matplotlib code that plots the C-alpha trace (Angstrom):
import matplotlib.pyplot as plt

x = [-25.2, -25.7, -27.3, -23.9, -22.4, -25.2, -24.8, -21.1, -21.6, -24.2, -21.9, -19.0, -21.2, -22.2, -18.5, -17.7, -20.4, -18.2, -15.2, -14.5, -14.7, -10.9, -10.7, -13.6, -11.9, -8.6, -10.6, -12.2, -8.8, -7.5, -10.4, -10.0, -6.3, -7.1, -9.6, -7.0, -4.5, -7.0, -7.6, -4.0, -3.1, -5.8, -4.2, -0.7, -1.8, -3.4, -0.2, 2.0, -0.1, 1.4, 4.8, 6.8, 10.5, 11.8, 14.9, 16.0, 18.3, 17.3, 16.1, 19.1, 21.5, 19.6, 19.6, 23.4, 23.9, 21.8, 23.5, 27.0, 26.3, 25.4, 28.0, 27.9, 29.9, 30.9, 30.3, 30.8, 28.0, 29.2, 26.9]
y = [3.4, 1.0, 1.7, 1.4, 4.0, 6.4, 6.0, 6.6, 9.8, 11.1, 10.5, 12.2, 15.1, 15.6, 15.7, 18.2, 20.7, 21.9, 22.7, 26.2, 27.0, 26.9, 23.5, 22.2, 23.5, 21.7, 18.5, 18.8, 19.2, 16.2, 14.0, 15.2, 14.2, 10.8, 10.2, 11.0, 8.7, 5.9, 5.8, 5.2, 3.1, 0.5, -0.2, -0.4, -2.6, -5.0, -5.5, -5.6, -8.3, -10.9, -10.8, -10.5, -10.1, -7.0, -8.3, -8.9, -11.7, -15.3, -17.4, -19.7, -16.8, -15.4, -18.8, -19.2, -15.7, -16.6, -19.9, -18.5, -15.7, -18.1, -18.3, -21.1, -21.3, -24.5, -23.8, -26.5, -26.7, -27.7, -29.2]
z = [-1.7, 1.1, 4.5, 6.1, 3.7, 4.4, 8.1, 8.0, 5.9, 8.4, 11.3, 9.6, 8.6, 12.2, 13.2, 10.5, 11.6, 14.4, 12.1, 10.8, 7.1, 6.5, 8.0, 6.0, 2.8, 3.7, 4.4, 0.9, -0.7, 1.2, 0.1, -3.5, -3.4, -1.9, -4.7, -7.4, -5.7, -5.4, -9.1, -10.0, -7.0, -7.6, -11.0, -9.6, -6.7, -9.1, -11.1, -8.0, -6.4, -8.7, -7.0, -10.2, -9.8, -11.8, -13.4, -17.0, -16.0, -16.7, -13.8, -13.9, -13.5, -10.5, -8.9, -9.4, -7.8, -4.8, -4.3, -4.7, -2.2, 0.6, 3.4, 5.9, 9.1, 10.8, 14.4, 16.9, 19.5, 23.0, 25.6]

ax = plt.figure().add_subplot(projection="3d")
ax.plot(x, y, z, "-o")
ax.set_aspect("equal")
plt.show()
């Protein structure tokens, strides 16, 4: 654990001293839940970072759909 981490823990500990027991228990539960979420979300975030497109269609078909859905308007600009 780094010096910074220890310092952060000490500062938060001082803040928590003023809380009642019920609030501290809720805080512990919240931290526990965040730890469980962190384990799964790190894996998911890694695979989501590649920017993959979730479709079974071939790339050529997707490109055709995108190009065919484009709509252009001829608008005359007057000065």
